Backbone and ligand atoms as CSV (ligand in chain L), in Angstrom:
chain,resi,resn,atom,element,x,y,z
A,1,MET,N,N,80.730,24.359,76.770
A,1,MET,CA,C,80.087,23.480,75.789
A,1,MET,C,C,80.948,22.240,75.543
A,2,LEU,N,N,80.298,21.080,75.438
A,2,LEU,CA,C,81.022,19.843,75.197
A,2,LEU,C,C,81.460,19.783,73.750
A,3,ALA,N,N,82.749,19.642,73.523
A,3,ALA,CA,C,83.180,19.604,72.129
A,3,ALA,C,C,84.634,19.190,72.045
A,4,ASP,N,N,85.037,18.739,70.892
A,4,ASP,CA,C,86.463,18.612,70.638
A,4,ASP,C,C,86.744,19.161,69.257
A,5,ALA,N,N,88.047,19.380,68.998
A,5,ALA,CA,C,88.396,20.078,67.760
A,5,ALA,C,C,87.987,19.290,66.531
A,6,ALA,N,N,87.994,17.948,66.657
A,6,ALA,CA,C,87.690,17.140,65.482
A,6,ALA,C,C,86.214,17.200,65.126
A,7,ASN,N,N,85.359,17.373,66.110
A,7,ASN,CA,C,83.924,17.368,65.839
A,7,ASN,C,C,83.193,18.228,66.855
A,8,PRO,N,N,83.197,19.528,66.634
A,8,PRO,CA,C,82.570,20.401,67.618
A,8,PRO,C,C,81.088,20.056,67.798
A,9,VAL,N,N,80.703,19.788,69.026
A,9,VAL,CA,C,79.296,19.488,69.296
A,9,VAL,C,C,78.519,20.797,69.231
A,10,ARG,N,N,77.425,20.776,68.521
A,10,ARG,CA,C,76.752,22.033,68.249
A,10,ARG,C,C,75.458,22.150,69.033
A,11,ASP,N,N,75.216,23.341,69.551
A,11,ASP,CA,C,73.911,23.587,70.139
A,11,ASP,C,C,73.253,24.799,69.490
A,12,ARG,N,N,73.829,25.251,68.398
A,12,ARG,CA,C,73.248,26.357,67.633
A,12,ARG,C,C,73.305,26.007,66.155
A,13,ASN,N,N,72.342,26.489,65.423
A,13,ASN,CA,C,72.431,26.352,63.966
A,13,ASN,C,C,73.556,27.226,63.436
A,14,ILE,N,N,74.005,26.871,62.260
A,14,ILE,CA,C,74.959,27.713,61.540
A,14,ILE,C,C,74.198,28.261,60.340
A,15,VAL,N,N,74.217,29.571,60.209
A,15,VAL,CA,C,73.485,30.221,59.117
A,15,VAL,C,C,74.491,30.835,58.158
A,16,LEU,N,N,74.407,30.446,56.897
A,16,LEU,CA,C,75.327,30.987,55.891
A,16,LEU,C,C,74.619,32.070,55.093
A,17,ILE,N,N,75.267,33.242,55.015
A,17,ILE,CA,C,74.698,34.356,54.250
A,17,ILE,C,C,75.718,34.813,53.213
A,18,GLY,N,N,75.254,35.621,52.277
A,18,GLY,CA,C,76.151,36.162,51.257
A,18,GLY,C,C,75.427,36.307,49.932
A,19,PHE,N,N,76.058,37.034,49.039
A,19,PHE,CA,C,75.443,37.342,47.752
A,19,PHE,C,C,75.247,36.051,46.941
A,20,MET,N,N,74.214,36.045,46.097
A,20,MET,CA,C,73.969,34.859,45.267
A,20,MET,C,C,75.248,34.507,44.487
A,21,GLY,N,N,75.496,33.213,44.393
A,21,GLY,CA,C,76.675,32.785,43.648
A,21,GLY,C,C,77.974,32.833,44.442
A,22,ALA,N,N,77.894,33.160,45.731
A,22,ALA,CA,C,79.123,33.203,46.546
A,22,ALA,C,C,79.591,31.796,46.931
A,23,GLY,N,N,78.703,30.806,46.781
A,23,GLY,CA,C,79.104,29.428,47.093
A,23,GLY,C,C,78.547,28.901,48.400
A,24,LYS,N,N,77.449,29.531,48.880
A,24,LYS,CA,C,76.873,29.117,50.167
A,24,LYS,C,C,76.448,27.641,50.148
A,25,THR,N,N,75.820,27.231,49.056
A,25,THR,CA,C,75.306,25.863,49.011
A,25,THR,C,C,76.448,24.853,48.936
A,26,THR,N,N,77.401,25.106,48.068
A,26,THR,CA,C,78.494,24.136,47.886
A,26,THR,C,C,79.331,24.022,49.158
A,27,ALA,N,N,79.767,25.182,49.683
A,27,ALA,CA,C,80.600,25.139,50.894
A,27,ALA,C,C,79.772,24.668,52.085
A,28,GLY,N,N,78.487,25.027,52.107
A,28,GLY,CA,C,77.616,24.635,53.222
A,28,GLY,C,C,77.435,23.130,53.308
A,29,LYS,N,N,77.297,22.482,52.155
A,29,LYS,CA,C,77.154,21.013,52.156
A,29,LYS,C,C,78.436,20.366,52.682
A,30,LEU,N,N,79.570,20.918,52.276
A,30,LEU,CA,C,80.852,20.363,52.733
A,30,LEU,C,C,81.009,20.551,54.245
A,31,LEU,N,N,80.609,21.748,54.720
A,31,LEU,CA,C,80.695,22.010,56.164
A,31,LEU,C,C,79.784,21.056,56.935
A,32,ALA,N,N,78.556,20.894,56.444
A,32,ALA,CA,C,77.611,20.002,57.126
A,32,ALA,C,C,78.161,18.577,57.193
A,33,ALA,N,N,78.816,18.142,56.109
A,33,ALA,CA,C,79.394,16.784,56.113
A,33,ALA,C,C,80.492,16.686,57.170
A,34,LYS,N,N,81.323,17.719,57.275
A,34,LYS,CA,C,82.398,17.701,58.283
A,34,LYS,C,C,81.821,17.641,59.696
A,35,LEU,N,N,80.689,18.297,59.891
A,35,LEU,CA,C,80.087,18.366,61.223
A,35,LEU,C,C,79.121,17.213,61.487
A,36,SER,N,N,78.906,16.385,60.455
A,36,SER,CA,C,77.855,15.357,60.512
A,36,SER,C,C,76.514,15.989,60.876
A,37,SER,N,N,76.269,17.151,60.294
A,37,SER,CA,C,75.010,17.871,60.552
A,37,SER,C,C,74.134,17.845,59.303
A,38,GLU,N,N,72.886,18.165,59.518
A,38,GLU,CA,C,71.959,18.274,58.395
A,38,GLU,C,C,72.244,19.577,57.644
A,39,PHE,N,N,72.125,19.539,56.324
A,39,PHE,CA,C,72.262,20.754,55.526
A,39,PHE,C,C,70.887,21.113,54.959
A,40,ILE,N,N,70.510,22.371,55.134
A,40,ILE,CA,C,69.218,22.811,54.595
A,40,ILE,C,C,69.424,24.070,53.770
A,41,ASP,N,N,69.135,23.978,52.479
A,41,ASP,CA,C,69.127,25.161,51.634
A,41,ASP,C,C,67.694,25.705,51.672
A,42,VAL,N,N,67.537,26.886,52.232
A,42,VAL,CA,C,66.181,27.398,52.489
A,42,VAL,C,C,65.400,27.560,51.175
A,43,ASP,N,N,66.060,28.026,50.121
A,43,ASP,CA,C,65.366,28.150,48.831
A,43,ASP,C,C,64.879,26.790,48.325
A,44,ASP,N,N,65.737,25.772,48.461
A,44,ASP,CA,C,65.339,24.434,47.992
A,44,ASP,C,C,64.175,23.892,48.819
A,45,LEU,N,N,64.210,24.188,50.130
A,45,LEU,CA,C,63.125,23.735,51.003
A,45,LEU,C,C,61.801,24.396,50.588
A,46,ILE,N,N,61.855,25.704,50.368
A,46,ILE,CA,C,60.637,26.422,49.948
A,46,ILE,C,C,60.156,25.853,48.610
A,47,ALA,N,N,61.097,25.667,47.684
A,47,ALA,CA,C,60.719,25.169,46.351
A,47,ALA,C,C,60.085,23.790,46.445
A,48,SER,N,N,60.667,22.911,47.270
A,48,SER,CA,C,60.108,21.558,47.302
A,48,SER,C,C,58.760,21.555,48.018
A,49,GLU,N,N,58.630,22.358,49.068
A,49,GLU,CA,C,57.336,22.359,49.778
A,49,GLU,C,C,56.253,23.075,48.981
A,50,ARG,N,N,56.634,24.052,48.197
A,50,ARG,CA,C,55.638,24.780,47.392
A,50,ARG,C,C,55.450,24.161,46.019
A,51,GLY,N,N,56.283,23.191,45.695
A,51,GLY,CA,C,56.123,22.476,44.427
A,51,GLY,C,C,56.508,23.275,43.206
A,52,MET,N,N,57.330,24.290,43.391
A,52,MET,CA,C,57.833,25.026,42.217
A,52,MET,C,C,59.146,25.726,42.548
A,53,PRO,N,N,60.022,25.857,41.534
A,53,PRO,CA,C,61.296,26.521,41.795
A,53,PRO,C,C,61.103,27.985,42.170
A,54,VAL,N,N,62.119,28.535,42.824
A,54,VAL,CA,C,62.027,29.930,43.278
A,54,VAL,C,C,61.764,30.887,42.097
A,55,THR,N,N,62.356,30.612,40.955
A,55,THR,CA,C,62.102,31.471,39.782
A,55,THR,C,C,60.612,31.517,39.462
A,56,GLU,N,N,59.969,30.365,39.581
A,56,GLU,CA,C,58.540,30.264,39.277
A,56,GLU,C,C,57.707,30.976,40.356
A,57,ILE,N,N,58.153,30.873,41.604
A,57,ILE,CA,C,57.448,31.574,42.695
A,57,ILE,C,C,57.510,33.086,42.430
A,58,PHE,N,N,58.698,33.576,42.077
A,58,PHE,CA,C,58.837,35.002,41.753
A,58,PHE,C,C,57.897,35.379,40.614
A,59,ARG,N,N,57.828,34.509,39.585
A,59,ARG,CA,C,57.068,34.835,38.377
A,59,ARG,C,C,55.567,34.809,38.643
A,60,THR,N,N,55.118,33.835,39.446
A,60,THR,CA,C,53.671,33.679,39.598
A,60,THR,C,C,53.088,34.513,40.738
A,61,ILE,N,N,53.776,34.524,41.894
A,61,ILE,CA,C,53.166,35.285,43.001
A,61,ILE,C,C,53.997,36.497,43.426
A,62,GLY,N,N,55.187,36.613,42.867
A,62,GLY,CA,C,55.956,37.835,43.073
A,62,GLY,C,C,56.946,37.792,44.227
A,63,GLU,N,N,57.846,38.773,44.199
A,63,GLU,CA,C,58.927,38.801,45.193
A,63,GLU,C,C,58.395,39.017,46.612
A,64,ALA,N,N,57.406,39.891,46.770
A,64,ALA,CA,C,56.933,40.193,48.130
A,64,ALA,C,C,56.397,38.928,48.801
A,65,ALA,N,N,55.661,38.123,48.041
A,65,ALA,CA,C,55.113,36.885,48.603
A,65,ALA,C,C,56.256,35.921,48.922
A,66,PHE,N,N,57.263,35.864,48.037
A,66,PHE,CA,C,58.419,35.008,48.317
A,66,PHE,C,C,59.105,35.451,49.603
A,67,ARG,N,N,59.258,36.767,49.781
A,67,ARG,CA,C,59.944,37.265,50.987
A,67,ARG,C,C,59.174,36.894,52.253
A,68,ARG,N,N,57.843,36.900,52.176
A,68,ARG,CA,C,57.049,36.500,53.351
A,68,ARG,C,C,57.298,35.032,53.687
A,69,MET,N,N,57.308,34.194,52.636
A,69,MET,CA,C,57.572,32.763,52.853
A,69,MET,C,C,58.961,32.551,53.428
A,70,GLU,N,N,59.915,33.272,52.853
A,70,GLU,CA,C,61.316,33.140,53.281
A,70,GLU,C,C,61.419,33.443,54.785
A,71,LYS,N,N,60.727,34.477,55.212
A,71,LYS,CA,C,60.761,34.870,56.626
A,71,LYS,C,C,60.136,33.778,57.507
A,72,GLU,N,N,58.973,33.284,57.071
A,72,GLU,CA,C,58.308,32.235,57.866
A,72,GLU,C,C,59.181,31.004,58.015
A,73,TYR,N,N,59.768,30.570,56.907
A,73,TYR,CA,C,60.600,29.358,56.943
A,73,TYR,C,C,61.815,29.557,57.840
A,74,ILE,N,N,62.458,30.698,57.697
A,74,ILE,CA,C,63.696,30.913,58.469
A,74,ILE,C,C,63.376,31.045,59.953
A,75,GLU,N,N,62.294,31.759,60.272
A,75,GLU,CA,C,61.934,31.890,61.690
A,75,GLU,C,C,61.632,30.516,62.294
A,76,GLU,N,N,60.940,29.688,61.517
A,76,GLU,CA,C,60.603,28.360,62.035
A,76,GLU,C,C,61.863,27.508,62.195
A,77,LEU,N,N,62.741,27.564,61.219
A,77,LEU,CA,C,63.983,26.772,61.309
A,77,LEU,C,C,64.825,27.229,62.495
A,78,CYS,N,N,64.906,28.536,62.694
A,78,CYS,CA,C,65.722,29.054,63.805
A,78,CYS,C,C,65.101,28.683,65.150
A,79,ALA,N,N,63.788,28.612,65.192
A,79,ALA,CA,C,63.126,28.282,66.453
A,79,ALA,C,C,63.256,26.802,66.780
A,80,GLY,N,N,63.264,25.959,65.735
A,80,GLY,CA,C,63.178,24.526,65.978
A,80,GLY,C,C,64.494,23.780,65.961
A,81,LYS,N,N,65.273,23.976,64.926
A,81,LYS,CA,C,66.480,23.145,64.747
A,81,LYS,C,C,67.619,23.714,65.562
A,82,ARG,N,N,68.513,22.836,65.969
A,82,ARG,CA,C,69.601,23.314,66.810
A,82,ARG,C,C,70.994,22.912,66.333
A,83,SER,N,N,71.085,22.124,65.272
A,83,SER,CA,C,72.448,21.748,64.878
A,83,SER,C,C,72.589,21.616,63.370
A,84,ALA,N,N,71.769,22.363,62.639
A,84,ALA,CA,C,71.822,22.257,61.183
A,84,ALA,C,C,72.665,23.381,60.581
A,85,VAL,N,N,73.104,23.156,59.354
A,85,VAL,CA,C,73.722,24.218,58.569
A,85,VAL,C,C,72.638,24.724,57.620
A,86,LEU,N,N,72.280,26.002,57.774
A,86,LEU,CA,C,71.212,26.587,56.958
A,86,LEU,C,C,71.826,27.552,55.952
A,87,SER,N,N,71.536,27.343,54.680
A,87,SER,CA,C,72.006,28.280,53.658
A,87,SER,C,C,70.837,29.172,53.255
A,88,LEU,N,N,71.011,30.483,53.433
A,88,LEU,CA,C,69.931,31.438,53.139
A,88,LEU,C,C,70.096,32.020,51.745
A,89,GLY,N,N,68.985,32.352,51.109
A,89,GLY,CA,C,69.053,33.091,49.851
A,89,GLY,C,C,69.723,34.444,50.083
A,90,GLY,N,N,70.353,34.958,49.038
A,90,GLY,CA,C,71.153,36.174,49.175
A,90,GLY,C,C,70.378,37.408,49.594
A,91,GLY,N,N,69.028,37.368,49.450
A,91,GLY,CA,C,68.239,38.540,49.812
A,91,GLY,C,C,67.571,38.416,51.176
A,92,ALA,N,N,67.753,37.282,51.839
A,92,ALA,CA,C,67.024,37.045,53.090
A,92,ALA,C,C,67.356,38.109,54.146
A,93,PHE,N,N,68.616,38.508,54.195
A,93,PHE,CA,C,69.015,39.455,55.241
A,93,PHE,C,C,68.524,40.884,54.970
A,94,LEU,N,N,67.789,41.074,53.877
A,94,LEU,CA,C,67.136,42.371,53.656
A,94,LEU,C,C,66.124,42.632,54.765
A,95,GLN,N,N,65.573,41.557,55.321
A,95,GLN,CA,C,64.517,41.714,56.322
A,95,GLN,C,C,65.125,41.730,57.724
A,96,GLU,N,N,64.820,42.810,58.423
A,96,GLU,CA,C,65.384,42.980,59.765
A,96,GLU,C,C,64.997,41.816,60.685
A,97,ALA,N,N,63.756,41.337,60.551
A,97,ALA,CA,C,63.304,40.242,61.425
A,97,ALA,C,C,64.158,38.998,61.207
A,98,ILE,N,N,64.560,38.758,59.961
A,98,ILE,CA,C,65.405,37.589,59.666
A,98,ILE,C,C,66.801,37.803,60.234
A,99,ARG,N,N,67.326,39.006,60.049
A,99,ARG,CA,C,68.662,39.286,60.616
A,99,ARG,C,C,68.636,39.060,62.125
A,100,ASP,N,N,67.596,39.602,62.769
A,100,ASP,CA,C,67.519,39.511,64.232
A,100,ASP,C,C,67.428,38.071,64.713
A,101,VAL,N,N,66.555,37.290,64.089
A,101,VAL,CA,C,66.369,35.919,64.588
A,101,VAL,C,C,67.628,35.087,64.320
A,102,CYS,N,N,68.266,35.297,63.193
A,102,CYS,CA,C,69.477,34.512,62.892
A,102,CYS,C,C,70.624,34.905,63.816
A,103,LEU,N,N,70.813,36.210,63.987
A,103,LEU,CA,C,71.961,36.658,64.789
A,103,LEU,C,C,71.783,36.326,66.272
A,104,SER,N,N,70.529,36.189,66.704
A,104,SER,CA,C,70.332,35.908,68.128
A,104,SER,C,C,70.278,34.408,68.436
A,105,THR,N,N,69.979,33.575,67.426
A,105,THR,CA,C,69.840,32.138,67.741
A,105,THR,C,C,70.975,31.289,67.160
A,106,SER,N,N,71.723,31.844,66.209
A,106,SER,CA,C,72.608,30.992,65.403
A,106,SER,C,C,73.984,31.612,65.241
A,107,ASP,N,N,74.917,30.806,64.755
A,107,ASP,CA,C,76.221,31.338,64.351
A,107,ASP,C,C,76.100,31.743,62.885
A,108,VAL,N,N,76.223,33.026,62.618
A,108,VAL,CA,C,76.014,33.529,61.257
A,108,VAL,C,C,77.367,33.740,60.580
A,109,ILE,N,N,77.549,33.076,59.457
A,109,ILE,CA,C,78.820,33.172,58.728
A,109,ILE,C,C,78.560,33.789,57.352
A,110,LEU,N,N,79.309,34.828,57.058
A,110,LEU,CA,C,79.212,35.493,55.752
A,110,LEU,C,C,80.206,34.857,54.783
A,111,LEU,N,N,79.695,34.438,53.626
A,111,LEU,CA,C,80.585,34.026,52.539
A,111,LEU,C,C,80.766,35.244,51.653
A,112,ASP,N,N,81.898,35.866,51.839
A,112,ASP,CA,C,82.170,37.143,51.192
A,112,ASP,C,C,82.793,36.906,49.813
A,113,ILE,N,N,82.474,37.805,48.896
A,113,ILE,CA,C,83.082,37.712,47.560
A,113,ILE,C,C,83.212,39.124,47.002
A,114,SER,N,N,84.376,39.427,46.452
A,114,SER,CA,C,84.590,40.776,45.899
A,114,SER,C,C,83.797,40.926,44.602
A,115,TRP,N,N,83.543,42.167,44.236
A,115,TRP,CA,C,82.814,42.426,42.993
A,115,TRP,C,C,83.555,41.835,41.793
A,116,ASP,N,N,84.868,42.029,41.733
A,116,ASP,CA,C,85.619,41.536,40.564
A,116,ASP,C,C,85.510,40.018,40.433
A,117,MET,N,N,85.620,39.357,41.558
A,117,MET,CA,C,85.522,37.894,41.533
A,117,MET,C,C,84.092,37.476,41.176
A,118,TRP,N,N,83.123,38.172,41.774
A,118,TRP,CA,C,81.725,37.800,41.527
A,118,TRP,C,C,81.350,38.004,40.054
A,119,LYS,N,N,81.856,39.132,39.488
A,119,LYS,CA,C,81.550,39.459,38.085
A,119,LYS,C,C,81.959,38.318,37.153
A,120,SER,N,N,83.067,37.671,37.497
A,120,SER,CA,C,83.523,36.577,36.629
A,120,SER,C,C,82.587,35.365,36.729
A,121,ARG,N,N,81.810,35.283,37.820
A,121,ARG,CA,C,80.851,34.164,37.961
A,121,ARG,C,C,79.480,34.505,37.386
A,122,LEU,N,N,79.265,35.792,37.102
A,122,LEU,CA,C,77.927,36.244,36.690
A,122,LEU,C,C,77.345,35.447,35.514
A,123,PRO,N,N,78.126,35.165,34.446
A,123,PRO,CA,C,77.523,34.421,33.333
A,123,PRO,C,C,76.979,33.054,33.749
A,124,LEU,N,N,77.557,32.472,34.801
A,124,LEU,CA,C,77.120,31.137,35.239
A,124,LEU,C,C,75.778,31.175,35.951
A,125,ILE,N,N,75.449,32.313,36.561
A,125,ILE,CA,C,74.236,32.338,37.389
A,125,ILE,C,C,73.158,33.282,36.860
A,126,ARG,N,N,73.512,34.076,35.842
A,126,ARG,CA,C,72.611,35.155,35.409
A,126,ARG,C,C,71.202,34.650,35.074
A,127,ASP,N,N,71.113,33.544,34.343
A,127,ASP,CA,C,69.798,33.087,33.887
A,127,ASP,C,C,68.972,32.426,34.981
A,128,SER,N,N,69.635,31.961,36.030
A,128,SER,CA,C,68.899,31.167,37.024
A,128,SER,C,C,68.428,31.992,38.221
A,129,ARG,N,N,68.763,33.270,38.278
A,129,ARG,CA,C,68.379,34.079,39.435
A,129,ARG,C,C,67.364,35.141,39.010
A,130,PRO,N,N,66.119,35.021,39.521
A,130,PRO,CA,C,65.078,35.960,39.095
A,130,PRO,C,C,65.447,37.416,39.345
A,131,ILE,N,N,66.203,37.644,40.395
A,131,ILE,CA,C,66.535,39.004,40.798
A,131,ILE,C,C,67.492,39.682,39.811
A,132,LEU,N,N,68.139,38.871,38.965
A,132,LEU,CA,C,69.088,39.439,37.980
A,132,LEU,C,C,68.440,39.684,36.616
A,133,GLN,N,N,67.194,39.240,36.472
A,133,GLN,CA,C,66.561,39.352,35.153
A,133,GLN,C,C,66.278,40.811,34.798
A,134,ASN,N,N,66.441,41.125,33.529
A,134,ASN,CA,C,66.148,42.469,32.999
A,134,ASN,C,C,66.939,43.570,33.697
A,135,LYS,N,N,68.104,43.239,34.204
A,135,LYS,CA,C,68.938,44.275,34.830
A,135,LYS,C,C,70.185,44.494,33.977
A,136,THR,N,N,70.592,45.753,33.883
A,136,THR,CA,C,71.844,46.070,33.201
A,136,THR,C,C,72.998,45.719,34.141
A,137,ASP,N,N,74.216,45.712,33.583
A,137,ASP,CA,C,75.385,45.444,34.429
A,137,ASP,C,C,75.507,46.497,35.529
A,138,GLU,N,N,75.164,47.746,35.198
A,138,GLU,CA,C,75.248,48.831,36.197
A,138,GLU,C,C,74.247,48.582,37.325
A,139,GLU,N,N,73.057,48.139,36.957
A,139,GLU,CA,C,72.044,47.873,37.994
A,139,GLU,C,C,72.456,46.691,38.875
A,140,ILE,N,N,73.103,45.714,38.269
A,140,ILE,CA,C,73.553,44.559,39.048
A,140,ILE,C,C,74.664,44.983,40.006
A,141,LYS,N,N,75.546,45.862,39.534
A,141,LYS,CA,C,76.619,46.362,40.424
A,141,LYS,C,C,75.998,47.145,41.591
A,142,ALA,N,N,74.968,47.942,41.299
A,142,ALA,CA,C,74.298,48.711,42.357
A,142,ALA,C,C,73.641,47.761,43.371
A,143,LEU,N,N,73.078,46.667,42.856
A,143,LEU,CA,C,72.468,45.662,43.748
A,143,LEU,C,C,73.547,45.041,44.638
A,144,TYR,N,N,74.666,44.672,44.027
A,144,TYR,CA,C,75.782,44.099,44.800
A,144,TYR,C,C,76.212,45.084,45.896
A,145,ASP,N,N,76.392,46.344,45.516
A,145,ASP,CA,C,76.854,47.344,46.490
A,145,ASP,C,C,75.842,47.504,47.626
A,146,SER,N,N,74.572,47.566,47.269
A,146,SER,CA,C,73.558,47.819,48.301
A,146,SER,C,C,73.432,46.630,49.255
A,147,ARG,N,N,73.724,45.443,48.763
A,147,ARG,CA,C,73.613,44.252,49.607
A,147,ARG,C,C,74.731,44.166,50.658
A,148,GLN,N,N,75.849,44.837,50.402
A,148,GLN,CA,C,76.978,44.685,51.339
A,148,GLN,C,C,76.578,45.152,52.746
A,149,ALA,N,N,75.750,46.193,52.816
A,149,ALA,CA,C,75.354,46.716,54.133
A,149,ALA,C,C,74.556,45.684,54.928
A,150,ILE,N,N,73.714,44.909,54.248
A,150,ILE,CA,C,72.872,43.951,54.998
A,150,ILE,C,C,73.680,42.747,55.480
A,151,TYR,N,N,74.833,42.523,54.835
A,151,TYR,CA,C,75.675,41.400,55.260
A,151,TYR,C,C,76.641,41.796,56.382
A,152,ALA,N,N,76.586,43.065,56.788
A,152,ALA,CA,C,77.555,43.551,57.789
A,152,ALA,C,C,77.363,42.850,59.136
A,153,GLY,N,N,76.123,42.438,59.424
A,153,GLY,CA,C,75.887,41.722,60.677
A,153,GLY,C,C,76.197,40.239,60.493
A,154,HIS,N,N,77.265,39.765,61.107
A,154,HIS,CA,C,77.626,38.342,61.033
A,154,HIS,C,C,78.582,38.068,62.192
A,155,HIS,N,N,78.829,36.797,62.465
A,155,HIS,CA,C,79.760,36.451,63.548
A,155,HIS,C,C,81.132,36.060,63.016
A,156,PHE,N,N,81.159,35.658,61.759
A,156,PHE,CA,C,82.439,35.231,61.179
A,156,PHE,C,C,82.321,35.401,59.660
A,157,LYS,N,N,83.472,35.642,59.041
A,157,LYS,CA,C,83.455,35.871,57.584
A,157,LYS,C,C,84.530,35.015,56.932
A,158,VAL,N,N,84.190,34.378,55.815
A,158,VAL,CA,C,85.228,33.718,55.020
A,158,VAL,C,C,85.273,34.394,53.661
A,159,ASN,N,N,86.490,34.465,53.135
A,159,ASN,CA,C,86.677,35.101,51.841
A,159,ASN,C,C,86.408,34.062,50.746
A,160,ALA,N,N,85.119,33.785,50.539
A,160,ALA,CA,C,84.742,32.668,49.676
A,160,ALA,C,C,85.193,32.862,48.230
A,161,GLY,N,N,85.309,34.109,47.803
A,161,GLY,CA,C,85.729,34.369,46.422
A,161,GLY,C,C,87.153,33.918,46.143
A,162,GLU,N,N,87.982,33.908,47.177
A,162,GLU,CA,C,89.403,33.578,46.991
A,162,GLU,C,C,89.716,32.126,47.372
A,163,LEU,N,N,88.736,31.427,47.925
A,163,LEU,CA,C,88.995,30.076,48.441
A,163,LEU,C,C,88.230,29.035,47.630
A,164,THR,N,N,88.749,27.833,47.589
A,164,THR,CA,C,87.939,26.734,47.042
A,164,THR,C,C,86.813,26.460,48.039
A,165,PRO,N,N,85.727,25.826,47.610
A,165,PRO,CA,C,84.668,25.493,48.563
A,165,PRO,C,C,85.187,24.641,49.723
A,166,GLU,N,N,86.124,23.729,49.440
A,166,GLU,CA,C,86.683,22.880,50.506
A,166,GLU,C,C,87.422,23.743,51.533
A,167,ALA,N,N,88.219,24.701,51.028
A,167,ALA,CA,C,88.989,25.553,51.946
A,167,ALA,C,C,88.052,26.457,52.750
A,168,ALA,N,N,86.992,26.941,52.108
A,168,ALA,CA,C,86.019,27.780,52.827
A,168,ALA,C,C,85.343,26.966,53.929
A,169,ALA,N,N,84.960,25.724,53.601
A,169,ALA,CA,C,84.319,24.858,54.601
A,169,ALA,C,C,85.287,24.576,55.749
A,170,GLN,N,N,86.547,24.366,55.416
A,170,GLN,CA,C,87.542,24.083,56.464
A,170,GLN,C,C,87.723,25.292,57.382
A,171,GLU,N,N,87.763,26.495,56.794
A,171,GLU,CA,C,87.898,27.711,57.635
A,171,GLU,C,C,86.724,27.847,58.593
A,172,MET,N,N,85.539,27.580,58.077
A,172,MET,CA,C,84.348,27.679,58.938
A,172,MET,C,C,84.411,26.630,60.041
A,173,PHE,N,N,84.797,25.414,59.654
A,173,PHE,CA,C,84.904,24.325,60.637
A,173,PHE,C,C,85.925,24.682,61.708
A,174,ASP,N,N,87.071,25.204,61.282
A,174,ASP,CA,C,88.128,25.537,62.253
A,174,ASP,C,C,87.661,26.626,63.209
A,175,TRP,N,N,86.932,27.598,62.680
A,175,TRP,CA,C,86.405,28.665,63.549
A,175,TRP,C,C,85.432,28.089,64.572
A,176,LEU,N,N,84.535,27.233,64.108
A,176,LEU,CA,C,83.564,26.622,65.029
A,176,LEU,C,C,84.282,25.776,66.079
A,177,ALA,N,N,85.294,25.049,65.649
A,177,ALA,CA,C,86.035,24.196,66.582
A,177,ALA,C,C,86.779,25.045,67.605
A,178,SER,N,N,87.370,26.154,67.162
A,178,SER,CA,C,88.126,26.977,68.105
A,178,SER,C,C,87.179,27.632,69.111
A,179,ARG,N,N,85.995,28.003,68.666
A,179,ARG,CA,C,85.017,28.585,69.597
A,179,ARG,C,C,84.536,27.537,70.597
A,180,ALA,N,N,84.344,26.320,70.089
A,180,ALA,CA,C,83.860,25.253,70.972
A,180,ALA,C,C,84.895,24.957,72.041
A,181,ARG,N,N,86.186,25.011,71.652
A,181,ARG,CA,C,87.264,24.741,72.621
A,181,ARG,C,C,87.344,25.851,73.656
A,182,GLY,N,N,87.174,27.116,73.146
A,182,GLY,CA,C,87.339,28.272,74.037
A,182,GLY,C,C,86.206,28.348,75.005
L,1,LIG,C1,C,67.930,36.104,45.932
L,1,LIG,C2,C,68.858,35.093,46.000
L,1,LIG,C3,C,68.519,33.698,45.689
L,1,LIG,C4,C,67.027,33.426,45.913
L,1,LIG,C5,C,66.192,34.419,45.194
L,1,LIG,C6,C,66.498,35.863,45.629
L,1,LIG,C7,C,68.363,37.501,46.237
L,1,LIG,O1,O,69.276,32.818,46.500
L,1,LIG,O2,O,66.705,33.439,47.277
L,1,LIG,O3,O,66.436,34.245,43.835
L,1,LIG,O4,O,67.494,38.378,46.406
L,1,LIG,O5,O,69.593,37.739,46.321
L,1,LIG,P1,P,70.856,32.512,46.287
L,1,LIG,O6,O,71.614,33.529,47.069
L,1,LIG,O7,O,71.018,31.145,46.867
L,1,LIG,O8,O,71.120,32.557,44.843
């Protein structure tokens, strides 16, 4: 592949996965800027095309309908785009079809965060995530635990909980550059 360390030329999308609040959007935008690539937050894309925020989609047509849309959008993005940074909602990898299409067409990077670190961010995101509504702390911990298995499929992992978004973006960039060189 044609590339240099300063600007790895990309022929695959980069897909960012991880639990809500792990920093996929913030670090993803920084990574896209480093790569001079387009950044696409799949939730924002769905919200803008459907004319309502994801919370409203959950409220009006429900999670199952949202999951169908999420799958359609991701499959289309994976089929069409070849050099974008795609940030997926934290539940997207629940669907095997999404895992399969991302892992086979793209470089999948997990933004990992420990429970203790994530718990400290919970007050910042609790009200804005439909999936956290009406859940006790125990139920949220169970959700966090159950999600770890779906994130097991990835090509690279950054410890996003311990890094600044800039450092996380740099680690991802360095990994992509080293692969491009190799
Ligand atoms: C969800 C995560 C959200 C969003 C939706 C469902 C989940 O995305 O897709 O609220 O099931 O974990 P973020 O991970 O960007 O918060």
